[in-house]
Jmol script that loads the backbone (N, CA, C; Angstrom):
load data "model"
ATOM      1  N   UNK A   1    -150.332  26.758 -44.047  1.00  0.00           N
ATOM      2  CA  UNK A   1    -149.941  25.353 -43.979  1.00  0.00           C
ATOM      3  C   UNK A   1    -148.619  25.153 -44.717  1.00  0.00           C
ATOM      4  N   UNK A   2    -147.737  24.385 -44.130  1.00  0.00           N
ATOM      5  CA  UNK A   2    -146.421  24.137 -44.735  1.00  0.00           C
ATOM      6  C   UNK A   2    -146.561  23.263 -45.982  1.00  0.00           C
ATOM      7  N   UNK A   3    -145.661  23.472 -46.918  1.00  0.00           N
ATOM      8  CA  UNK A   3    -145.653  22.669 -48.135  1.00  0.00           C
ATOM      9  C   UNK A   3    -145.269  21.232 -47.801  1.00  0.00           C
ATOM     10  N   UNK A   4    -145.793  20.307 -48.582  1.00  0.00           N
ATOM     11  CA  UNK A   4    -145.488  18.898 -48.402  1.00  0.00           C
ATOM     12  C   UNK A   4    -145.233  18.290 -49.772  1.00  0.00           C
ATOM     13  N   UNK A   5    -144.140  17.555 -49.897  1.00  0.00           N
ATOM     14  CA  UNK A   5    -143.877  16.834 -51.137  1.00  0.00           C
ATOM     15  C   UNK A   5    -143.492  15.409 -50.791  1.00  0.00           C
ATOM     16  N   UNK A   6    -143.535  14.562 -51.785  1.00  0.00           N
ATOM     17  CA  UNK A   6    -143.224  13.147 -51.584  1.00  0.00           C
ATOM     18  C   UNK A   6    -142.081  12.731 -52.500  1.00  0.00           C
ATOM     19  N   UNK A   7    -141.313  11.767 -52.029  1.00  0.00           N
ATOM     20  CA  UNK A   7    -140.172  11.267 -52.787  1.00  0.00           C
ATOM     21  C   UNK A   7    -140.138   9.753 -52.687  1.00  0.00           C
ATOM     22  N   UNK A   8    -140.104   9.089 -53.846  1.00  0.00           N
ATOM     23  CA  UNK A   8    -139.971   7.641 -53.878  1.00  0.00           C
ATOM     24  C   UNK A   8    -138.497   7.291 -53.687  1.00  0.00           C
ATOM     25  N   UNK A   9    -138.259   6.308 -52.832  1.00  0.00           N
ATOM     26  CA  UNK A   9    -136.901   5.903 -52.470  1.00  0.00           C
ATOM     27  C   UNK A   9    -136.731   4.410 -52.676  1.00  0.00           C
ATOM     28  N   UNK A  10    -135.592   4.023 -53.154  1.00  0.00           N
ATOM     29  CA  UNK A  10    -135.150   2.623 -53.152  1.00  0.00           C
ATOM     30  C   UNK A  10    -134.025   2.580 -52.128  1.00  0.00           C
ATOM     31  N   UNK A  11    -134.294   2.011 -50.973  1.00  0.00           N
ATOM     32  CA  UNK A  11    -133.334   2.018 -49.869  1.00  0.00           C
ATOM     33  C   UNK A  11    -132.490   0.750 -49.861  1.00  0.00           C
ATOM     34  N   UNK A  12    -131.203   0.915 -49.572  1.00  0.00           N
ATOM     35  CA  UNK A  12    -130.274  -0.207 -49.443  1.00  0.00           C
ATOM     36  C   UNK A  12    -129.634  -0.103 -48.053  1.00  0.00           C
ATOM     37  N   UNK A  13    -130.106  -0.929 -47.101  1.00  0.00           N
ATOM     38  CA  UNK A  13    -129.565  -0.860 -45.731  1.00  0.00           C
ATOM     39  C   UNK A  13    -128.204  -1.545 -45.623  1.00  0.00           C
ATOM     40  N   UNK A  14    -127.576  -1.373 -44.466  1.00  0.00           N
ATOM     41  CA  UNK A  14    -126.303  -2.016 -44.120  1.00  0.00           C
ATOM     42  C   UNK A  14    -125.150  -1.621 -45.041  1.00  0.00           C
ATOM     43  N   UNK A  15    -125.181  -0.426 -45.576  1.00  0.00           N
ATOM     44  CA  UNK A  15    -124.102   0.054 -46.442  1.00  0.00           C
ATOM     45  C   UNK A  15    -122.938   0.558 -45.591  1.00  0.00           C
ATOM     46  N   UNK A  16    -121.728   0.613 -46.171  1.00  0.00           N
ATOM     47  CA  UNK A  16    -120.580   1.135 -45.424  1.00  0.00           C
ATOM     48  C   UNK A  16    -120.758   2.598 -45.006  1.00  0.00           C
ATOM     49  N   UNK A  17    -121.500   3.366 -45.805  1.00  0.00           N
ATOM     50  CA  UNK A  17    -121.804   4.755 -45.446  1.00  0.00           C
ATOM     51  C   UNK A  17    -123.119   5.147 -46.105  1.00  0.00           C
ATOM     52  N   UNK A  18    -123.761   6.169 -45.563  1.00  0.00           N
ATOM     53  CA  UNK A  18    -125.003   6.666 -46.160  1.00  0.00           C
ATOM     54  C   UNK A  18    -124.646   7.575 -47.320  1.00  0.00           C
ATOM     55  N   UNK A  19    -125.282   7.312 -48.472  1.00  0.00           N
ATOM     56  CA  UNK A  19    -125.009   8.128 -49.649  1.00  0.00           C
ATOM     57  C   UNK A  19    -126.125   7.994 -50.676  1.00  0.00           C
ATOM     58  N   UNK A  20    -126.301   9.062 -51.457  1.00  0.00           N
ATOM     59  CA  UNK A  20    -127.211   9.031 -52.594  1.00  0.00           C
ATOM     60  C   UNK A  20    -126.473   8.344 -53.730  1.00  0.00           C
ATOM     61  N   UNK A  21    -127.106   7.357 -54.354  1.00  0.00           N
ATOM     62  CA  UNK A  21    -126.451   6.587 -55.402  1.00  0.00           C
ATOM     63  C   UNK A  21    -126.840   7.099 -56.780  1.00  0.00           C
ATOM     64  N   UNK A  22    -128.110   7.006 -57.134  1.00  0.00           N
ATOM     65  CA  UNK A  22    -128.564   7.416 -58.464  1.00  0.00           C
ATOM     66  C   UNK A  22    -130.087   7.392 -58.514  1.00  0.00           C
ATOM     67  N   UNK A  23    -130.612   7.853 -59.613  1.00  0.00           N
ATOM     68  CA  UNK A  23    -132.039   7.752 -59.882  1.00  0.00           C
ATOM     69  C   UNK A  23    -132.308   6.442 -60.603  1.00  0.00           C
ATOM     70  N   UNK A  24    -133.345   5.752 -60.200  1.00  0.00           N
ATOM     71  CA  UNK A  24    -133.842   4.561 -60.882  1.00  0.00           C
ATOM     72  C   UNK A  24    -135.272   4.888 -61.310  1.00  0.00           C
ATOM     73  N   UNK A  25    -135.415   5.455 -62.501  1.00  0.00           N
ATOM     74  CA  UNK A  25    -136.730   5.939 -62.917  1.00  0.00           C
ATOM     75  C   UNK A  25    -137.107   7.141 -62.061  1.00  0.00           C
ATOM     76  N   UNK A  26    -138.236   7.022 -61.362  1.00  0.00           N
ATOM     77  CA  UNK A  26    -138.693   8.106 -60.483  1.00  0.00           C
ATOM     78  C   UNK A  26    -138.279   7.902 -59.028  1.00  0.00           C
ATOM     79  N   UNK A  27    -137.527   6.844 -58.750  1.00  0.00           N
ATOM     80  CA  UNK A  27    -137.079   6.565 -57.386  1.00  0.00           C
ATOM     81  C   UNK A  27    -135.608   6.934 -57.226  1.00  0.00           C
ATOM     82  N   UNK A  28    -135.295   7.522 -56.081  1.00  0.00           N
ATOM     83  CA  UNK A  28    -133.917   7.857 -55.754  1.00  0.00           C
ATOM     84  C   UNK A  28    -133.330   6.721 -54.924  1.00  0.00           C
ATOM     85  N   UNK A  29    -132.236   6.126 -55.403  1.00  0.00           N
ATOM     86  CA  UNK A  29    -131.584   5.043 -54.670  1.00  0.00           C
ATOM     87  C   UNK A  29    -130.634   5.643 -53.641  1.00  0.00           C
ATOM     88  N   UNK A  30    -130.831   5.250 -52.388  1.00  0.00           N
ATOM     89  CA  UNK A  30    -130.002   5.747 -51.295  1.00  0.00           C
ATOM     90  C   UNK A  30    -129.497   4.567 -50.480  1.00  0.00           C
ATOM     91  N   UNK A  31    -128.176   4.516 -50.282  1.00  0.00           N
ATOM     92  CA  UNK A  31    -127.580   3.531 -49.384  1.00  0.00           C
ATOM     93  C   UNK A  31    -127.595   4.124 -47.980  1.00  0.00           C
ATOM     94  N   UNK A  32    -127.924   3.266 -47.011  1.00  0.00           N
ATOM     95  CA  UNK A  32    -128.067   3.722 -45.631  1.00  0.00           C
ATOM     96  C   UNK A  32    -127.128   2.920 -44.732  1.00  0.00           C
ATOM     97  N   UNK A  33    -126.345   3.646 -43.924  1.00  0.00           N
ATOM     98  CA  UNK A  33    -125.407   3.022 -42.988  1.00  0.00           C
ATOM     99  C   UNK A  33    -126.123   2.723 -41.677  1.00  0.00           C
ATOM    100  N   UNK A  34    -127.052   1.764 -41.761  1.00  0.00           N
ATOM    101  CA  UNK A  34    -127.786   1.337 -40.563  1.00  0.00           C
ATOM    102  C   UNK A  34    -128.443  -0.004 -40.866  1.00  0.00           C
ATOM    103  N   UNK A  35    -128.591  -0.850 -39.846  1.00  0.00           N
ATOM    104  CA  UNK A  35    -129.263  -2.133 -40.048  1.00  0.00           C
ATOM    105  C   UNK A  35    -130.781  -1.951 -40.098  1.00  0.00           C
ATOM    106  N   UNK A  36    -131.467  -2.975 -40.582  1.00  0.00           N
ATOM    107  CA  UNK A  36    -132.921  -2.892 -40.697  1.00  0.00           C
ATOM    108  C   UNK A  36    -133.638  -3.115 -39.372  1.00  0.00           C
ATOM    109  N   UNK A  37    -132.959  -3.635 -38.358  1.00  0.00           N
ATOM    110  CA  UNK A  37    -133.619  -3.932 -37.093  1.00  0.00           C
ATOM    111  C   UNK A  37    -134.213  -2.693 -36.440  1.00  0.00           C
ATOM    112  N   UNK A  38    -135.402  -2.887 -35.860  1.00  0.00           N
ATOM    113  CA  UNK A  38    -136.052  -1.882 -35.013  1.00  0.00           C
ATOM    114  C   UNK A  38    -136.194  -0.528 -35.696  1.00  0.00           C
ATOM    115  N   UNK A  39    -136.311  -0.499 -37.016  1.00  0.00           N
ATOM    116  CA  UNK A  39    -136.528   0.747 -37.729  1.00  0.00           C
ATOM    117  C   UNK A  39    -135.310   1.653 -37.822  1.00  0.00           C
ATOM    118  N   UNK A  40    -134.133   1.127 -37.492  1.00  0.00           N
ATOM    119  CA  UNK A  40    -132.926   1.968 -37.505  1.00  0.00           C
ATOM    120  C   UNK A  40    -132.611   2.485 -38.902  1.00  0.00           C
ATOM    121  N   UNK A  41    -132.775   1.651 -39.927  1.00  0.00           N
ATOM    122  CA  UNK A  41    -132.485   2.093 -41.290  1.00  0.00           C
ATOM    123  C   UNK A  41    -133.470   3.174 -41.736  1.00  0.00           C
ATOM    124  N   UNK A  42    -134.732   3.030 -41.373  1.00  0.00           N
ATOM    125  CA  UNK A  42    -135.721   4.059 -41.729  1.00  0.00           C
ATOM    126  C   UNK A  42    -135.397   5.388 -41.054  1.00  0.00           C
ATOM    127  N   UNK A  43    -135.023   5.332 -39.790  1.00  0.00           N
ATOM    128  CA  UNK A  43    -134.676   6.555 -39.065  1.00  0.00           C
ATOM    129  C   UNK A  43    -133.442   7.219 -39.682  1.00  0.00           C
ATOM    130  N   UNK A  44    -132.435   6.419 -40.016  1.00  0.00           N
ATOM    131  CA  UNK A  44    -131.222   6.954 -40.634  1.00  0.00           C
ATOM    132  C   UNK A  44    -131.531   7.537 -42.012  1.00  0.00           C
ATOM    133  N   UNK A  45    -132.396   6.885 -42.771  1.00  0.00           N
ATOM    134  CA  UNK A  45    -132.780   7.370 -44.088  1.00  0.00           C
ATOM    135  C   UNK A  45    -133.426   8.751 -43.989  1.00  0.00           C
ATOM    136  N   UNK A  46    -134.375   8.902 -43.085  1.00  0.00           N
ATOM    137  CA  UNK A  46    -135.058  10.192 -42.910  1.00  0.00           C
ATOM    138  C   UNK A  46    -134.086  11.272 -42.443  1.00  0.00           C
ATOM    139  N   UNK A  47    -133.232  10.937 -41.487  1.00  0.00           N
ATOM    140  CA  UNK A  47    -132.249  11.884 -40.967  1.00  0.00           C
ATOM    141  C   UNK A  47    -131.249  12.292 -42.054  1.00  0.00           C
ATOM    142  N   UNK A  48    -130.759  11.329 -42.818  1.00  0.00           N
ATOM    143  CA  UNK A  48    -129.793  11.586 -43.884  1.00  0.00           C
ATOM    144  C   UNK A  48    -130.394  12.479 -44.966  1.00  0.00           C
ATOM    145  N   UNK A  49    -131.614  12.188 -45.380  1.00  0.00           N
ATOM    146  CA  UNK A  49    -132.245  13.007 -46.421  1.00  0.00           C
ATOM    147  C   UNK A  49    -132.532  14.422 -45.913  1.00  0.00           C
ATOM    148  N   UNK A  50    -132.932  14.548 -44.658  1.00  0.00           N
ATOM    149  CA  UNK A  50    -133.156  15.876 -44.078  1.00  0.00           C
ATOM    150  C   UNK A  50    -131.868  16.697 -44.120  1.00  0.00           C
ATOM    151  N   UNK A  51    -130.754  16.066 -43.810  1.00  0.00           N
ATOM    152  CA  UNK A  51    -129.462  16.755 -43.839  1.00  0.00           C
ATOM    153  C   UNK A  51    -129.131  17.219 -45.262  1.00  0.00           C
ATOM    154  N   UNK A  52    -129.338  16.351 -46.238  1.00  0.00           N
ATOM    155  CA  UNK A  52    -129.071  16.707 -47.637  1.00  0.00           C
ATOM    156  C   UNK A  52    -129.922  17.897 -48.075  1.00  0.00           C
ATOM    157  N   UNK A  53    -131.177  17.914 -47.637  1.00  0.00           N
ATOM    158  CA  UNK A  53    -132.109  18.959 -48.051  1.00  0.00           C
ATOM    159  C   UNK A  53    -132.014  20.212 -47.181  1.00  0.00           C
ATOM    160  N   UNK A  54    -131.188  20.168 -46.132  1.00  0.00           N
ATOM    161  CA  UNK A  54    -131.042  21.327 -45.254  1.00  0.00           C
ATOM    162  C   UNK A  54    -132.261  21.576 -44.382  1.00  0.00           C
ATOM    163  N   UNK A  55    -132.921  20.503 -43.977  1.00  0.00           N
ATOM    164  CA  UNK A  55    -134.132  20.602 -43.170  1.00  0.00           C
ATOM    165  C   UNK A  55    -133.905  19.980 -41.800  1.00  0.00           C
ATOM    166  N   UNK A  56    -134.735  20.330 -40.809  1.00  0.00           N
ATOM    167  CA  UNK A  56    -134.645  19.651 -39.512  1.00  0.00           C
ATOM    168  C   UNK A  56    -135.022  18.174 -39.666  1.00  0.00           C
ATOM    169  N   UNK A  57    -134.510  17.326 -38.787  1.00  0.00           N
ATOM    170  CA  UNK A  57    -134.760  15.889 -38.866  1.00  0.00           C
ATOM    171  C   UNK A  57    -136.249  15.554 -38.943  1.00  0.00           C
ATOM    172  N   UNK A  58    -137.050  16.253 -38.201  1.00  0.00           N
ATOM    173  CA  UNK A  58    -138.486  15.966 -38.156  1.00  0.00           C
ATOM    174  C   UNK A  58    -139.243  16.348 -39.415  1.00  0.00           C
ATOM    175  N   UNK A  59    -138.589  17.022 -40.350  1.00  0.00           N
ATOM    176  CA  UNK A  59    -139.268  17.449 -41.574  1.00  0.00           C
ATOM    177  C   UNK A  59    -139.368  16.335 -42.606  1.00  0.00           C
ATOM    178  N   UNK A  60    -138.651  15.238 -42.403  1.00  0.00           N
ATOM    179  CA  UNK A  60    -138.707  14.102 -43.324  1.00  0.00           C
ATOM    180  C   UNK A  60    -139.219  12.904 -42.548  1.00  0.00           C
ATOM    181  N   UNK A  61    -140.308  12.332 -43.041  1.00  0.00           N
ATOM    182  CA  UNK A  61    -140.899  11.183 -42.353  1.00  0.00           C
ATOM    183  C   UNK A  61    -141.295  10.114 -43.364  1.00  0.00           C
ATOM    184  N   UNK A  62    -141.418   8.909 -42.859  1.00  0.00           N
ATOM    185  CA  UNK A  62    -141.794   7.775 -43.689  1.00  0.00           C
ATOM    186  C   UNK A  62    -143.289   7.838 -43.968  1.00  0.00           C
ATOM    187  N   UNK A  63    -143.643   7.862 -45.240  1.00  0.00           N
ATOM    188  CA  UNK A  63    -145.053   7.867 -45.608  1.00  0.00           C
ATOM    189  C   UNK A  63    -145.573   6.468 -45.883  1.00  0.00           C
ATOM    190  N   UNK A  64    -144.717   5.654 -46.518  1.00  0.00           N
ATOM    191  CA  UNK A  64    -145.137   4.305 -46.895  1.00  0.00           C
ATOM    192  C   UNK A  64    -143.901   3.423 -47.079  1.00  0.00           C
ATOM    193  N   UNK A  65    -144.022   2.141 -46.732  1.00  0.00           N
ATOM    194  CA  UNK A  65    -142.947   1.201 -47.004  1.00  0.00           C
ATOM    195  C   UNK A  65    -142.031   0.912 -45.841  1.00  0.00           C
ATOM    196  N   UNK A  66    -142.544   0.885 -44.628  1.00  0.00           N
ATOM    197  CA  UNK A  66    -141.701   0.692 -43.443  1.00  0.00           C
ATOM    198  C   UNK A  66    -140.861  -0.575 -43.513  1.00  0.00           C
ATOM    199  N   UNK A  67    -141.409  -1.661 -44.052  1.00  0.00           N
ATOM    200  CA  UNK A  67    -140.661  -2.916 -44.076  1.00  0.00           C
ATOM    201  C   UNK A  67    -140.220  -3.299 -45.491  1.00  0.00           C
ATOM    202  N   UNK A  68    -140.286  -2.354 -46.403  1.00  0.00           N
ATOM    203  CA  UNK A  68    -139.918  -2.604 -47.800  1.00  0.00           C
ATOM    204  C   UNK A  68    -138.711  -1.752 -48.181  1.00  0.00           C
ATOM    205  N   UNK A  69    -137.996  -2.166 -49.212  1.00  0.00           N
ATOM    206  CA  UNK A  69    -136.903  -1.326 -49.713  1.00  0.00           C
ATOM    207  C   UNK A  69    -137.444  -0.177 -50.551  1.00  0.00           C
ATOM    208  N   UNK A  70    -138.651  -0.352 -51.100  1.00  0.00           N
ATOM    209  CA  UNK A  70    -139.315   0.716 -51.848  1.00  0.00           C
ATOM    210  C   UNK A  70    -140.156   1.519 -50.868  1.00  0.00           C
ATOM    211  N   UNK A  71    -139.825   2.782 -50.726  1.00  0.00           N
ATOM    212  CA  UNK A  71    -140.473   3.632 -49.726  1.00  0.00           C
ATOM    213  C   UNK A  71    -140.958   4.926 -50.355  1.00  0.00           C
ATOM    214  N   UNK A  72    -141.864   5.597 -49.666  1.00  0.00           N
ATOM    215  CA  UNK A  72    -142.246   6.951 -50.022  1.00  0.00           C
ATOM    216  C   UNK A  72    -142.013   7.797 -48.779  1.00  0.00           C
ATOM    217  N   UNK A  73    -141.167   8.817 -48.937  1.00  0.00           N
ATOM    218  CA  UNK A  73    -140.910   9.743 -47.833  1.00  0.00           C
ATOM    219  C   UNK A  73    -141.719  11.006 -48.051  1.00  0.00           C
ATOM    220  N   UNK A  74    -142.208  11.574 -46.966  1.00  0.00           N
ATOM    221  CA  UNK A  74    -142.916  12.851 -47.001  1.00  0.00           C
ATOM    222  C   UNK A  74    -141.988  13.913 -46.437  1.00  0.00           C
ATOM    223  N   UNK A  75    -141.852  15.006 -47.192  1.00  0.00           N
ATOM    224  CA  UNK A  75    -140.952  16.084 -46.805  1.00  0.00           C
ATOM    225  C   UNK A  75    -141.782  17.343 -46.592  1.00  0.00           C
ATOM    226  N   UNK A  76    -141.698  17.879 -45.383  1.00  0.00           N
ATOM    227  CA  UNK A  76    -142.453  19.076 -45.025  1.00  0.00           C
ATOM    228  C   UNK A  76    -141.544  20.296 -45.149  1.00  0.00           C
ATOM    229  N   UNK A  77    -142.034  21.338 -45.796  1.00  0.00           N
ATOM    230  CA  UNK A  77    -141.288  22.594 -45.858  1.00  0.00           C
ATOM    231  C   UNK A  77    -140.701  22.906 -47.216  1.00  0.00           C
ATOM    232  N   UNK A  78    -140.845  21.993 -48.179  1.00  0.00           N
ATOM    233  CA  UNK A  78    -140.344  22.229 -49.536  1.00  0.00           C
ATOM    234  C   UNK A  78    -141.419  21.867 -50.551  1.00  0.00           C
ATOM    235  N   UNK A  79    -141.433  22.581 -51.655  1.00  0.00           N
ATOM    236  CA  UNK A  79    -142.278  22.171 -52.770  1.00  0.00           C
ATOM    237  C   UNK A  79    -141.552  21.066 -53.530  1.00  0.00           C
ATOM    238  N   UNK A  80    -142.258  20.389 -54.423  1.00  0.00           N
ATOM    239  CA  UNK A  80    -141.631  19.329 -55.221  1.00  0.00           C
ATOM    240  C   UNK A  80    -140.463  19.904 -56.030  1.00  0.00           C
ATOM    241  N   UNK A  81    -140.645  21.086 -56.607  1.00  0.00           N
ATOM    242  CA  UNK A  81    -139.593  21.723 -57.401  1.00  0.00           C
ATOM    243  C   UNK A  81    -138.371  22.094 -56.571  1.00  0.00           C
ATOM    244  N   UNK A  82    -138.595  22.649 -55.378  1.00  0.00           N
ATOM    245  CA  UNK A  82    -137.480  23.000 -54.498  1.00  0.00           C
ATOM    246  C   UNK A  82    -136.690  21.767 -54.098  1.00  0.00           C
ATOM    247  N   UNK A  83    -137.413  20.682 -53.788  1.00  0.00           N
ATOM    248  CA  UNK A  83    -136.740  19.442 -53.408  1.00  0.00           C
ATOM    249  C   UNK A  83    -135.887  18.924 -54.565  1.00  0.00           C
ATOM    250  N   UNK A  84    -136.437  18.907 -55.762  1.00  0.00           N
ATOM    251  CA  UNK A  84    -135.715  18.389 -56.929  1.00  0.00           C
ATOM    252  C   UNK A  84    -134.469  19.223 -57.213  1.00  0.00           C
ATOM    253  N   UNK A  85    -134.525  20.518 -56.939  1.00  0.00           N
ATOM    254  CA  UNK A  85    -133.349  21.391 -57.142  1.00  0.00           C
ATOM    255  C   UNK A  85    -132.218  21.035 -56.187  1.00  0.00           C
ATOM    256  N   UNK A  86    -132.538  20.474 -55.028  1.00  0.00           N
ATOM    257  CA  UNK A  86    -131.526  20.143 -54.029  1.00  0.00           C
ATOM    258  C   UNK A  86    -130.957  18.735 -54.180  1.00  0.00           C
ATOM    259  N   UNK A  87    -131.588  17.924 -55.000  1.00  0.00           N
ATOM    260  CA  UNK A  87    -131.131  16.546 -55.218  1.00  0.00           C
ATOM    261  C   UNK A  87    -130.309  16.465 -56.497  1.00  0.00           C
ATOM    262  N   UNK A  88    -129.510  15.399 -56.643  1.00  0.00           N
ATOM    263  CA  UNK A  88    -128.749  15.239 -57.886  1.00  0.00           C
ATOM    264  C   UNK A  88    -129.693  15.180 -59.080  1.00  0.00           C
ATOM    265  N   UNK A  89    -129.310  15.717 -60.214  1.00  0.00           N
ATOM    266  CA  UNK A  89    -130.201  15.692 -61.382  1.00  0.00           C
ATOM    267  C   UNK A  89    -130.388  14.263 -61.901  1.00  0.00           C
ATOM    268  N   UNK A  90    -131.547  14.042 -62.490  1.00  0.00           N
ATOM    269  CA  UNK A  90    -131.800  12.739 -63.111  1.00  0.00           C
ATOM    270  C   UNK A  90    -130.962  12.624 -64.366  1.00  0.00           C
ATOM    271  N   UNK A  91    -130.434  11.445 -64.612  1.00  0.00           N
ATOM    272  CA  UNK A  91    -129.574  11.232 -65.790  1.00  0.00           C
ATOM    273  C   UNK A  91    -130.402  11.077 -67.048  1.00  0.00           C
TER     274      UNK A  91
END
end "model"
wireframe off; spacefill off
backbone 0.3
color backbone group
């Protein structure tokens, strides 16, 4: 069975570009260059994080928070430690 880890996200839609901003406690703040309509921001968030982690698009999915800025993403194929090594360090 493939490894599965979770990541808390604070999403900011409608940004000029998609980018990782900073850690807010245990949540990673990510600006997303997509509107909230029809799940476009959620799709862009998952795709953007998959690219950062070097995973296929389908390896990152929304676990919780479809209509909220506070989300939990599920990442398939990495352990929690491997994922943390690929993200910016917490300040």
